[in-house]
N, C-alpha and C positions, 0 to 999 in steps of 0.2 A: 722934582719935576722932570728930570731926565728919565726916570723910570716910567713916567707917564708917556713920554714920546718914543720910548723904545730905543733910545740912543745908546747902542751897545758899546761903542768905543769910549764914550764919556763915562758910562757906568763902570767899565773896566778900570779906567784911570782913577775914578773916585774910590772904588773898592780897594785899590792898591795903596791909597793914601794912608799914611800912618794916623792912627787915632780916629778913623772913620767909624761912625756908629750906624750900622746898617739898619737899625731899628728906630732911627731918629724920627720923632713925630713932628709934623709941621703944626703950625698954629691952627690949621683947619682940622687937625686930628688925624690926618692921613699919614701914611708912611710908604716908603718905596715899594715894598712887596705888595701891599694892598693895591696901590695904583697900577703897577705892572700887571698884576693878576686880573684885575677888573677890566683892563683894556686889552687883554689877550696877548701880551708881549711875552711869549713862551721863553725865548732865549734870555731875556732880561730876568725873568722869574728864576730860571736855572742858575744864572750868575749870582743872583741875590741869595738863593738857597745854599749855594756853595760857600758863601761868605761866613767867616768865623762869627759865631754869636747870634746868627739870625734866629728870630723867633717866628716859626711858621704859624703859630696860633695867636700871634699878637692881635690885640683888639684896638680899634680906633676909639676916639672919645665917645662916639655914639654907639659903641658896642659891635660895630661891623668888623669882620675879619676876612682874610683873603679867600678862604674856602667858601664863605657865604656870598661874597660879591661876585666871584667867578661863577657861582651857580646861577646867579641872577643874569649875568651877561652871556652865559652859554658857551664859554670857550673850553670845549672838551679837552683839548690837548693840554691846556694849563691845569685843568682839574686833575688830569693824570699825573702831571709833574708834582703838583702840591700834595696829592694823596701819597705819592711815593716818598715824600720828604720825611726824614727821620723825625719822629715825634708828632707828626701831623695828626690832629684830632678831628676825624671826619664826623664825629658826634658832637662837636662843639655847638653850643647854643648861645645865641645872642642874649645878653642879660636884659636888654631893654624890652624886647618884644617876643622872646622865646623862639625866634626863628632859627631854623637849622638848614644846612645846605640842601639836603634832599627835598625838603618842603619848598624852598625857594626855587629850585630847578624845576620842580613840577608845576608850581604856580606860574612860572615864566614860560612854560611850554617847551623846555629844552630836553627832548626825549633822550638824546645821547648822553647828556649830563645826568639825567635821572638814572639811567642804567649804570653809569659809573658809580654814583653814590649808593645806589641800591645794593651793589655788590660789596660795599665796604661799611655801610652804616648800620648801627643798631636800631635806628629810628625806622618806623614804617609809616606808610601813608594811609593805613586803614584804621 
């Protein structure tokens, strides 16, 4: 929940705690990186991505993933941070509905985000 509110100081303390699982999934199926990305908390996303063992391509129970939800919400700065993360799969497809970030950005009308994904995606909209 701290990732959702963008509480930097608390996130830093939690990430420093021994045995912390940065990929821990809540009962709702969400996880810190997904929530921070979706809500546009760029600094928190950067902290989480720097944490040991973070999975930038992790999927929620419903198949959503950080690059997909940030495409829907239109936070271009967070898209850039996620795309630059080691191992980020900009071509990842949601297993439930075959959605991919470029498509979701286009359907949501986020032109700047569409341009970011277009430059890195193997998917096309034609």
